[in-house]
Residue, then its C-alpha position, 0 to 999 in steps of 0.5 A: x197917720x193920725x189914728x196911729x198917734x192916737x193909738x200910741x198916745x193912748x198906750x203911753x197914757x195907759x202905762x203911765x196910769x198903771x205905773x202911777x197905780x203900781x208905784x202908790x201900791x209900792x209905797x203903801x206896802x213899803x209904808x206897811x213894812x216900815x209900820x211892821x218893822x224888821x225881824x231878825x232871827x237866829x242863834x247864838x252857839x259856842x264855837x267849840x262845842x256847837x251848843x246853843x248859848x242860852x241867856x246871851x245878850x243880842x242887841x243893836x249896838x247904837x240903840x241898845x235895843x235887843x233881847x237874850x237867847x232862850x235855853x237853846x240859844x235862839x233869839x228873835x228882835x223886832x225893831x223899827x229901825x234897822x242898823x248897820x250891824x247886830x252884836x252878840x255877847x256873853x260873859x266868858x266869851x269874845x263879843x262878836x258883830x255881824x252886818x245886817x242886810x239893808x232894807x230886808x224885812x226879815x233876815x237870819x243871823x248865826x253867831x258862833x262865840x269863842x270862849x275867853x279864857x280870863x277871869x271877870x273884868x274888874x269891877x269896882x265896889x263902892x263903899x258899903x256891903x256888896x249888893x249882891x251879898x244880900x241877895x245870896x244871903x237871902x237865897x241861902x235862907x230860903x233853900x229849904x223853901x225852894x229846894x225840891x227836897x222839901x216836896x214829899x214827892x214829884x214826877x215828870x216826863x223826861x227827854x234826854x239826849x246824850x252825844x259824844x264828839x271827837x274834837x280838837x282835831x289837829x292837823x297832825x291827828x287829821x293827817x293819820x291814815x285812820x282819820x283820813x278813812x273817816x274824813x273820806x266817808x263823811x265828805x259827802x254829808x259835810x262836816x261839823x266845824x267850830x268857829x275856827x274851821x276845825x272838825x267835830x266828828x260825832x261818834x255817839x248819840x242817844x235819845x231817851x224818853x222816860x217817867x221819872x218818880x221820886x219819893x223823899x221820905x224815905x228817899x226813893x227813885x224810879x225811872x221808866x224808860x219808855x223809849x231809847x234810840x241809840x246810834x254810835x260807833x261800835x255800840x249796842x242800845x243796851x251796851x255798857x258804853x250807852x248805859x254809862x253815857x246815858x246814865x252819867x247825866x244827872x239833874x243836879x240840885x244846886x240847893x245842896x251845899x256840894x255838887x258831885x260832878x266827875x267824881x269831885x265835890x264842887x261847892x254850890x254858889x248858895x252853899x251855907x258857906x258861900x262867903x268862903x269860896x266866891x266873889x259875887x257881882x250884881x250885874x243886872x236885873x230882868x224879867x224871865x218868864x214873868x219873874x223879875x230876876x237878879x243877875x249875879x256873876x260869880x268866880x272862885x276866890x282861888x282859881x284852883x278851888x273846885x268851884x264854879x264861874x259863871x252867872x246865876x239868875x235869882x227870882x226877886x220874890x222867892x229868891x230861888x234859882x230861876x236859871x244858871x249858867x256855870x262853868x268850871x275852867x281849866x285852872x281848876x284841879x281836875x285832870x283830863x278835862x278842859x272845861x265843864x259847863x252846866x246850864x239849867x232852867x227851873x219852874x216853880x210848883x203850886x207848893x213854892x218849890x222849884x223843879x228843873x225844866x231844862x238842863x244841859x251839861x258839856x264836858x270837854x275832855x282833853x286830849x291825852x297827848x299831842x298826837x291825839x284828840x279830845x272828846x266832847x261829851x254833851x248831855x241835854x235834858x228836858x222835863x215836862x208834865x210835872x206832878x208833886x205831892x202824889x202818893x205811891x206805894x213803897x213796893x212801887x220803887x222796888x226796881x230803880x230802873x225799868x224798861x218797857x218791853x218795846x223801849x228799843x222799838x220805835x220809828x221816826x214818827x214817834x220821836x217827831x211827837x215825843x221830842x219836847x223840841x224838834x231837832x235842828x238841822x245840825x242834829x239831823x246832820x249828826x245822826x247822818x254822819x254817825x250812820x256813815x262813820x260806824x261803817x268805817x273799818x278802821x273805826x270798827x277796829x278802834x272800838x275793838x281795841x277799847x272793848x279789849x282794853x276795858x274787858x280783857x276779852x275780844x269778841x268773835x262772833x258768839x265767843x269772847x276770847x280772854x282774859x288777856x291779862x292772864x295770857x302769859x307770866x313767869x314765876x319760880x315754880x311754873x316757869x314760863x306760864x301760858x294761858x288761853x281762855x274763852x267764854x260765850x256771850x249773849x249772842x249765843x244765849x242770854x240764859x246760858x254762860x260757858x266759861x273756861x281756860x287752860x294753862x301750862x307751866x314749862x318748869x312744872x310740866x303741869x296743866x292747869x284748867x278751870x271752867x264753869x257754867x252759869x244759868x241766869x234764871x231771871x233778870x227781874x230780880x237777878x236769879x242765877x245758878x252755877x257750876x264751877x271747877x278749876x285746878x290751878x296753882x294758888x298761894x297761902x298769902x292770898x285768900x280769893x274769898x276774902x280779898x276784894x282785888x282787881x283782875x290786875x292784881x290777881x294777874x301779877x300773883x303769877x309773876x315773880x318768886x312765889x317762895x315767900x308766898x307759899x304756893x300750893x296746888x288747889x282743886x276746887x268745885x262749887x255749886x251755888x245759887x244766887x238771887x236778888x232778895x230785894x234791890x241791893x240785897x243779894x244772897x248766895x248759897x253754895x257747896x264747895x270742895x277744896x282739895x289742897x295738894x302740897x308743894x315742897x311740903x309747905x301744907x304738911x299737917x299733924x292728924x291725930x290718930x289718938x286724941x288722948x296720945x296726941x300721936x301725930x301722923x304727918x300728911x302733905x294733902x288734905x281736903x275740905x267740903x263746906x256749905x257757904x251763905x253770903x249775904x250782901x246789902x248795897x243800898x241804892x247800888x247802881x248796876x249796869x249790864x255787860x251782856x250776861x254780867x252786871x257791873x257795880x258803879x257803886x253807892x254812896x251808902x255803906x256796903x255790908x257783906x257777911x259770909x258764913x262757912x260750915x264745914x260739914x263732917x264726912x261730906x265729900x271726904x271733909x277732914x275737918x268740922x268747923x264754923x267760920x264767919x267773916x264780915x265787912x262794911x265799906x263806904x266811900x264818904x264825901x267830906x265837901x271841902x275836906x275832900x273824899x274818904x273811904x273806910x273798910x271795916x273787916x272782922x273774921x272768926x272760926x271756932x275750930x282749929x284749922x290748917x293755916x291755908x284755911x285761916x285768915x292770913x293777912x296780906x302783907x306787901x314788901x314789894x316797892x309797888x303799893x296795893x290797896x288790898x295789902x298792909x304796906x309794911x307787913x311781910x308776907x304771911x306775918x300774921x295768920x289768925x283765926x280771929x281778927x278785926x281790921x280797919x282801913x281808912x284812906x283820905x284824898x284832900x283834893x288840892x285842900x292843902x297843895x292849892x296853897x303852895x304855889x309850885x305844887x299848885x301849878x303842877x296840880x299835885x294833891x295830898x293824900x293819907x292812909x291808915x291801917x290797923x290789925x288786931x287778932x290772934x290764933x288758938x294753940x289747937x291751930x298751931x298744933x296742926x303744923x309740925x314744928x319744922x314747917x310752921x310759918x313765922x306767924x305760928x312761932x312765939x315770937x310771931x304772935x300778936x301781943x295781947x292788947x297791942x294791934x299792928x298799926x301803920x301809916x302812910x301819906x304822900x302826893x298823888x297826880x304826879x304826871x297825872x298818874x303816879x303816887x308816892x307813898x311814905x310809909x310808917x310801921x308804928x308797932x312790931x318793930x323789933x321783928x326780923x326784917x320789920x322796917x320802921x318806914x319805906x317808900x312805895x309807888x303806885x298809879x291810879x288815874x283820878x280826875 
């Protein structure tokens, strides 16, 4: 009995000692934890876009201890005392707090902040100068030193990511049959939601690693794309959408006075004229990467001005832009865009100039109607390994963009090592969702519809069927015109392109047809040769070689009453070779034969058997053969490839085009010998606060008498719809000339005038103006070629242009009515005494402008 008692007592004492030791150990461990403190990590994101919010404030509300998020929205806080909650706040967002787990040494907290569509809170400024003004004034003064344009050259490795999401998905849109198919497909993966539970559906994502080079004097750029990976719904890695989305992102330079964004000019916060556009508020100061910076909030003086709202951080020593977080609110005079956000951080180079190292832009595209959803475009850029003032031969910049031979060949290991930062769990989910969505049948159908609307063709395997704009028309000569066409695409061949069409008119009962073959010899530089032939109805009032008009306008010419447009049948053959001699400089050489066949005796000519007696012989048909040389120079023009074709995205520099025609006597039955010259220069000009302009100057001359279908027939437009390629108050074939000069200018004020008128400002209407001038003449020899009974009005004495008196017209009006319509008020200023001349008129047009 006693032995059992001792055994039990010994066991109890041992357990007590073990317990005492364990408590001591736990106490020591707890004390160590208290000494180490608590660690709170997490991320602050935008509830609408899912993107991290950089520079947001995260803090414990009682002792105000906290930190700011990094560029991707991540934060980390260590504290000795753990409070009940953690708060995140940032300008332009509603503040939010979340509870903390008590006693937990390490925890993760995620915030989703909801944007606040309000102006900055009222800030009271005491007597004296606004303290922010002195900082901005010094930032403007030091722009030349801090601007990267002060460097002779710079280069860096760049990683960029572009993403498109469907957002603002309403219950009505989500209930559609096609959306239900998408939701069912991605149900197993999970959804990307904003803070309100609304779904985001990603449809495109692209990653690119490249090496970028910039030379300042002369200004040259080059980008070598090392790797590119694209995943999207119905897109190719080298397709048009991929090139447009990836190429649309720019590293914006805020040291310029004006920032070009979505085809608009926005004034920089440190522009020379900063006082005219912004209100500034000095909010705080803090260290950012060892740079002591002033934090300044800003907002436009007028809500609908094209100016930014947000926060900038200015280095206190160099007065450079260290980082910025700016956005363009819904009130700005921009169509189809809810909001645009730009975030940037910069690093200082040894020379003192600053270069961007991280940048993000987010564009929230509004839904076109209540039944549709919106689009969210997100672009991220990270630059590393900067080099400055290295010398590069100018020949190095001959090609603006080049791709490595294996640019589209990569594996997961490559991207894991070459991404500047690893993908988040959300990013990985995006890739998985796109892989699933792009195989949904209804999505493929939508992609096909969009492709047809933009290109006019439907792809069926290796053949594209179209162009659908020309499928049907009705006019006075052909009656019901039906056309069918097709072309090969790069799936069949990347070098040989075949294209053709056939058309039939029920009234004239004649078949029309056309076809061409192109051989793309090389793409670096672009070189091709081709053969074309067509027989179709043409119109004297429209010179397709001279006028640069849209496909929609060309298709419209097959509609309506053609009698005033003077139609004829044209049989044309051409052989050509085209090559890029230099970047932006293209030459084209061709030989062509044209046979003009009269309709209703409209192209009758006087052919003289004996030049001395001038005994005329009237002919209805004639033919010409000529050699043509064309040179086109478009400095720094941006080109993208659409399969076996190239599409120009334009250039900010003047574009020069010169064309020379030589009518070779006796060549292929040619009836005339002549020399014909044509020149054009055009440019879009950016005028900052004054708006945008575009001018075009043209001149033409021929030294020999020619039939009037081969002369310069100025395109008039007596219709109520406006055409940019025509003189709005001029009649058809009112001026036919063998020498002329013309000038066209159009100006868009972008709200400069209308933003000061309350009602119009609310409707977001915008003012514009245009001016056209023409001066020229025609020789008596060319007039004599046409029988008197068959001469157009332009060949009569009263139809000639008077010496020293040009044709002038002015038009102005309002655009952006219902975001599409324009109303033009025209004034014809000269030649008002002519038959049917109208001194003024109203015309309508449609144009989609952001």
